[in-house]
C-alpha positions as CSV (number, residue, x, y, z in Angstrom):
1,M,0.0,0.0,0.0
2,I,2.8,2.4,0.9
3,K,4.7,1.6,-2.3
4,K,1.5,2.3,-4.3
5,F,1.0,5.6,-2.5
6,I,4.6,6.7,-3.2
7,L,4.3,5.7,-6.9
8,A,1.0,7.6,-7.2
9,S,2.6,10.6,-5.5
10,A,5.5,10.5,-7.9
11,I,3.3,10.3,-10.9
12,L,1.2,13.3,-9.7
13,S,4.4,15.2,-9.0
14,T,5.8,14.5,-12.5
15,S,2.6,15.6,-14.1
16,A,2.6,18.8,-12.2
17,L,6.2,19.5,-13.2
18,A,5.6,18.7,-16.8
19,G,2.6,21.1,-16.9
20,Q,4.7,23.8,-15.3
21,T,7.4,23.3,-17.8
22,E,4.9,24.0,-20.6
23,I,3.5,27.0,-18.7
24,N,7.0,28.4,-18.3
25,L,7.7,28.1,-22.1
26,I,4.5,29.9,-22.9
27,E,5.3,32.7,-20.4
28,Q,8.9,33.1,-21.7
29,S,7.6,33.4,-25.2
30,A,4.9,35.8,-24.3
31,R,7.3,38.1,-22.3
32,S,9.5,38.5,-25.4
33,L,6.4,38.8,-27.7
34,D,7.6,35.8,-29.7
35,S,4.4,35.1,-31.7
36,T,6.2,32.5,-33.8
37,K,7.1,30.4,-30.8
38,L,3.7,30.8,-29.3
39,A,2.0,29.7,-32.5
40,T,4.2,26.6,-32.4
41,L,3.3,25.9,-28.8
42,T,-0.5,26.2,-29.6
43,E,0.0,23.3,-32.1
44,Q,2.1,21.2,-29.8
45,Y,-0.1,21.4,-26.7
46,Q,-3.6,20.3,-25.8
47,G,-6.2,21.1,-23.3
48,Y,-5.5,23.9,-20.8
49,D,-1.9,24.5,-22.0
50,Q,-3.1,24.9,-25.5
51,A,-5.8,27.4,-24.4
52,F,-3.3,29.3,-22.3
53,A,-0.8,29.5,-25.3
54,L,-3.7,30.7,-27.5
55,Y,-4.6,33.4,-24.9
56,R,-1.0,34.6,-24.7
57,L,-0.7,34.6,-28.5
58,A,-3.9,36.6,-28.8
59,V,-2.5,39.2,-26.4
60,T,0.8,39.3,-28.3
61,E,-0.9,39.8,-31.6
62,S,-3.0,42.6,-30.2
63,V,0.1,44.3,-28.8
64,V,1.7,44.3,-32.3
65,G,-1.5,45.6,-33.9
66,D,-3.0,42.5,-35.5
67,N,-6.4,42.5,-33.8
68,K,-7.9,40.2,-36.5
69,S,-5.5,37.4,-35.6
70,S,-5.9,38.2,-31.9
71,K,-9.7,37.7,-32.1
72,R,-9.3,34.4,-33.9
73,Y,-6.8,33.0,-31.3
74,L,-8.9,34.3,-28.4
75,D,-12.0,32.7,-29.8
76,Q,-10.2,29.4,-30.1
77,A,-9.0,29.6,-26.5
78,M,-12.6,30.4,-25.4
79,V,-14.0,27.3,-27.2
80,I,-11.4,25.0,-25.5
81,L,-12.0,26.4,-22.1
82,E,-15.8,26.4,-22.3
83,S,-15.6,22.7,-23.4
84,R,-13.3,21.9,-20.5
85,L,-15.7,23.6,-18.0
86,E,-18.6,21.7,-19.4
87,S,-16.7,18.4,-18.7
88,N,-15.6,19.5,-15.2
89,T,-17.8,22.2,-13.7
90,E,-15.4,22.7,-10.7
91,D,-12.2,23.1,-12.7
92,V,-10.9,26.3,-11.0
93,E,-7.9,27.0,-13.2
94,T,-10.1,26.7,-16.3
95,M,-12.6,29.1,-14.7
96,I,-9.9,31.7,-14.0
97,L,-8.4,31.6,-17.5
98,L,-11.8,31.7,-19.1
99,A,-12.7,34.7,-17.0
100,Q,-9.6,36.5,-18.3
101,V,-10.3,35.4,-21.9
102,Y,-13.8,36.9,-21.5
103,G,-12.3,40.0,-20.1
104,F,-9.9,40.4,-23.1
105,Q,-12.9,39.8,-25.5
106,I,-14.3,43.1,-24.2
107,A,-11.1,44.9,-25.2
108,L,-11.3,43.4,-28.7
109,K,-15.1,43.6,-29.0
110,P,-16.3,46.6,-27.0
111,Y,-19.8,46.3,-28.4
112,K,-20.1,43.0,-26.5
113,G,-18.8,44.5,-23.2
114,A,-22.0,43.9,-21.2
115,Y,-22.3,40.3,-22.5
116,Y,-18.7,39.3,-21.7
117,G,-18.5,41.4,-18.6
118,V,-21.3,39.4,-17.0
119,K,-19.9,36.1,-18.1
120,S,-16.4,37.0,-16.8
121,A,-17.7,38.1,-13.4
122,S,-19.9,35.0,-13.0
123,V,-17.2,32.5,-13.7
124,L,-14.6,34.3,-11.6
125,E,-17.0,34.4,-8.7
126,Q,-17.4,30.6,-9.0
127,A,-13.6,30.2,-9.0
128,K,-13.2,32.5,-6.0
129,A,-15.8,30.5,-4.0
130,L,-14.0,27.2,-4.7
131,A,-10.4,28.5,-4.2
132,P,-10.4,31.9,-2.4
133,E,-6.6,31.8,-1.9
134,N,-5.8,31.0,-5.6
135,P,-3.5,33.9,-6.6
136,R,-4.7,33.9,-10.2
137,V,-8.3,34.6,-9.0
138,H,-7.1,37.8,-7.4
139,L,-4.9,38.7,-10.4
140,V,-7.8,38.5,-12.8
141,Q,-10.0,40.3,-10.4
142,G,-7.5,43.1,-10.1
143,I,-7.2,43.4,-13.9
144,S,-11.0,43.6,-14.1
145,D,-11.1,46.3,-11.4
146,Y,-8.4,48.2,-13.2
147,Q,-9.9,48.1,-16.7
148,T,-13.6,48.6,-15.8
149,P,-14.7,52.2,-15.8
150,A,-15.6,53.6,-12.4
151,I,-19.2,54.2,-13.6
152,F,-19.5,50.5,-14.0
153,G,-17.9,49.6,-10.7
154,G,-14.2,49.7,-11.5
155,S,-11.7,51.0,-9.1
156,K,-7.9,51.5,-9.1
157,S,-7.8,51.2,-5.3
158,S,-9.8,47.9,-5.4
159,A,-7.4,46.7,-8.1
160,I,-4.4,47.4,-5.9
161,K,-6.0,45.4,-3.1
162,A,-6.6,42.5,-5.4
163,F,-3.0,42.6,-6.7
164,D,-1.8,42.8,-3.1
165,D,-3.7,39.6,-2.3
166,A,-2.5,37.9,-5.5
167,I,1.1,38.6,-4.7
168,E,0.7,37.3,-1.2
169,F,-0.9,34.1,-2.3
170,Y,1.7,33.5,-5.1
171,Q,4.2,32.7,-2.3
172,A,2.6,29.3,-1.8
173,D,1.8,28.7,-5.4
174,Q,5.3,27.6,-6.7
175,N,4.3,23.9,-7.0
176,S,0.7,24.3,-8.2
177,G,1.6,23.3,-11.8
178,Y,-0.3,26.5,-13.0
179,H,2.2,29.0,-11.7
180,W,1.8,32.0,-14.0
181,G,1.1,35.7,-13.5
182,Y,3.3,36.4,-10.5
183,E,5.5,39.1,-12.2
184,E,2.4,40.2,-14.1
185,A,0.7,41.1,-10.8
186,Y,3.5,43.5,-10.1
187,V,3.2,45.2,-13.5
188,W,-0.6,45.6,-13.1
189,R,-0.2,46.9,-9.6
190,G,2.3,49.4,-10.9
191,L,-0.1,50.6,-13.5
192,A,-2.8,51.1,-10.8
193,Q,-0.4,53.0,-8.6
194,L,0.5,55.2,-11.6
195,A,-3.1,55.9,-12.2
196,L,-3.4,57.1,-8.6
197,N,-0.3,59.3,-9.1
198,N,1.9,57.0,-7.0
199,G,4.9,57.1,-9.3
200,E,7.5,55.8,-6.9
201,Q,5.4,52.8,-6.0
202,A,4.8,52.1,-9.6
203,Q,8.5,52.2,-10.5
204,A,9.2,49.8,-7.5
205,D,6.6,47.3,-8.7
206,W,7.9,47.3,-12.3
207,Q,11.5,46.9,-11.0
208,R,10.3,43.9,-8.9
209,A,8.7,42.4,-12.0
210,I,12.0,42.8,-13.9
211,E,13.9,41.1,-11.1
212,L,11.5,38.2,-11.2
213,A,11.6,38.0,-15.0
214,P,14.6,39.8,-16.6
215,D,13.2,39.2,-20.1
216,Y,9.9,40.9,-19.3
217,G,9.7,43.5,-22.1
218,W,6.4,45.1,-20.9
219,A,7.8,45.9,-17.5
220,K,11.0,47.3,-18.9
221,M,9.1,49.5,-21.3
222,L,6.8,50.9,-18.5
223,K,9.8,51.5,-16.2
224,S,11.7,53.5,-18.9
225,K,8.8,55.6,-20.1
226,N,7.3,56.6,-16.8
């Protein structure tokens, strides 16, 4: 029985590490805006990892101005994630990524803002109820609070609180197998600080993001231009 338990634990550990390796490759490619590598990864991966690669590719294409491709990749990610959630209605990580995909749909399709806003908030609340200390729940909540106009309930101060929580919870997330967004939380918190005229805090957050990920082009750009 003990041997079986050890073997099962080893298998689970290996699976988590393999998934994290894939996540790390996606994040490295996204930080350097390497759309070619991201496109390759979307073809190599399946399931959650494929959806995550498609999401990061959609963001990258949007950054370089190709919103047509961005919409296509984002729609593909959305289909995969919605299908996964239908198969497992308590898949927290799928909920979180889907909430972020819905949120990014609003940026690309503003005329559907109300539709996707409700869907994003709903699935994120489900994830928060199931895993209140998941750092990505708070990262996505913070991004939503930051990007939502105040008239519709958005708040830079609320965003900072959410990013604070995300950063705290990331400390215990290293071995989750889904460890992404840590340095991104510092970048977004810096943006929220800047919006509140807290320039020094913003610079400190962007510097911390660069320390965590020296190849993070977005953080470097923000730090140099503000």
